[in-house]
C-alpha positions in Angstrom: 0.0 0.0 0.0 1.2 3.5 -0.7 1.2 6.4 1.7 -1.8 8.0 -0.1 -3.8 4.8 0.3 -3.0 4.5 4.0 -3.9 8.2 4.4 -7.1 7.7 2.5 -8.1 4.8 4.7 -7.3 6.7 7.9 -9.3 9.7 6.9 -12.1 7.4 5.8 -12.2 5.7 9.2 -12.2 9.0 11.1 -15.0 10.2 8.9 -17.0 7.0 9.4 -16.4 7.1 13.2 -17.6 10.7 13.4 -20.6 10.0 11.3 -21.6 7.1 13.6 -21.2 9.5 16.6 -23.5 12.0 14.8 -26.4 9.6 14.9 -25.6 7.9 18.2 -24.9 10.8 20.6 -27.6 12.2 22.8 -26.2 15.7 23.1 -27.3 17.8 20.0 -24.3 20.2 20.3 -21.9 17.3 20.2 -23.8 15.8 17.3 -23.4 19.1 15.4 -19.6 19.1 16.2 -19.3 15.5 15.0 -21.1 16.5 11.9 -18.5 19.2 11.3 -15.8 16.6 11.7 -17.6 14.3 9.3 -18.0 17.0 6.6 -14.3 18.1 7.1 -13.2 14.4 6.6 -15.2 14.4 3.3 -13.4 17.6 2.3 -10.0 16.0 3.0 -11.0 13.0 0.9 -11.9 15.4 -2.0 -8.4 16.9 -1.6 -6.8 13.5 -1.7 -8.8 12.7 -4.9 -7.6 16.0 -6.6 -11.1 17.4 -6.6 -10.2 20.9 -5.3 -13.5 22.5 -6.3 -15.6 20.0 -4.4 -13.3 20.4 -1.4 -13.7 24.1 -1.3 -17.5 23.8 -1.8 -17.6 21.3 1.0 -15.8 23.6 3.4 -17.6 26.8 2.4 -21.1 25.6 2.0 -21.5 22.6 4.2 -19.1 23.4 7.1 -19.2 27.2 6.9 -22.9 27.7 6.3 -25.1 24.6 7.0 -23.2 23.4 10.1 -23.1 26.8 11.7 -26.9 27.2 10.9 -27.5 23.8 12.5 -25.5 24.8 15.6 -27.5 28.1 15.9 -30.8 26.1 15.6 -29.7 23.7 18.2 -28.6 26.4 20.6 -32.0 28.2 20.2 -33.9 25.0 21.3 -34.7 24.3 24.9 -33.2 20.9 25.6 -30.0 20.5 23.8 -28.5 18.0 26.1 -30.9 15.2 25.3 -30.8 13.8 28.8 -34.5 13.1 28.8 -34.5 11.3 25.4 -33.6 7.7 25.0 -30.3 6.9 23.4 -31.7 4.2 21.2 -35.1 3.4 19.9 -36.7 0.0 19.8 -35.7 -0.8 16.3 -31.9 -0.1 16.6 -31.0 -3.7 16.5 -33.0 -4.3 13.3 -31.4 -1.2 11.8 -27.9 -2.4 12.8 -28.6 -5.9 11.3 -29.8 -4.4 8.0 -26.8 -2.1 7.8 -24.5 -5.1 8.3 -26.4 -7.1 5.6 -26.2 -4.2 3.2 -22.4 -3.8 3.9 -21.9 -7.5 3.4 -23.8 -7.5 0.1 -21.9 -4.5 -1.2 -18.6 -6.1 -0.1 -19.5 -9.4 -1.9 -20.7 -7.5 -5.0 -17.4 -5.5 -5.2 -15.1 -8.4 -4.4 -14.2 -9.2 -8.0 -14.3 -5.6 -9.3 -11.0 -4.6 -10.9 -11.5 -0.9 -10.2 -9.7 -1.1 -6.9 -6.4 -1.8 -8.6 -6.6 0.7 -11.4 -4.8 4.0 -11.2 -6.6 7.1 -12.3 -5.2 8.8 -15.4 -2.9 11.8 -15.0 -4.2 15.3 -15.6 -3.3 16.7 -19.0 -3.1 20.3 -20.1 -6.6 20.2 -21.6 -8.2 19.1 -18.3 -10.8 21.7 -17.2 -9.8 23.7 -14.2 -11.7 25.6 -11.5 -11.0 28.8 -13.5 -12.8 27.3 -16.5 -15.8 26.4 -14.3 -15.9 30.0 -12.9 -15.7 31.5 -16.4 -18.6 29.2 -17.5 -20.7 30.3 -14.6 -20.4 34.0 -15.2 -19.9 34.3 -19.0 -22.9 35.3 -21.1 -22.4 32.2 -23.3 -22.3 29.9 -20.3 -24.5 29.4 -17.3 -25.0 33.0 -16.1 -28.8 32.9 -16.4 -29.3 29.6 -14.4 -26.8 30.9 -11.8 -28.7 34.2 -11.4 -32.1 32.4 -11.2 -30.8 30.1 -8.5 -29.5 33.2 -6.6 -32.9 34.9 -6.8 -34.7 31.7 -5.7 -32.4 31.4 -2.7 -33.0 35.0 -1.7 -36.8 34.5 -2.1 -36.6 31.4 0.1 -34.7 33.3 2.7 -37.2 36.2 2.7 -40.0 33.6 3.0 -38.3 31.9 5.9 -37.9 35.2 7.7 -41.6 36.1 7.1 -42.7 32.7 8.4 -40.4 32.9 11.5 -41.4 36.5 12.3 -43.5 36.6 15.4 -47.0 38.2 15.0 -47.9 40.8 17.6 
């Protein structure tokens, strides 16, 4: 195994452990912090796979915006410790069994796949870069209209959320 493969496996295990902690911890603040660790692990995996754009999007949007919004929402609720809630529901054993069956099935299905041994092709000079993507998003011949429409829809959704959350007097 190469150093990159060992690093990939270690980051994958840390990400997997943090994701299990997200769904199994009773304290919502800790769950939000484990979620940030999970999302950061995914960003590191993107970096290891030479997908810089996806790593930046993962950090900026998911860690920077959604996780912080989740932490604010958790902090504004009354019971963030979860001490009154049960740690597991009645069907946790069935869910764990189904997860193991699914993992075993995927493991057996991918046992003979040759994709694990193949090496990805090297980047060439004509490989699209992040700069090319940025130019495509803002050029008049590219995707500027869908980009602006998505921006207007997000602003409208934010205004709608503020209106719904605004307390009536």
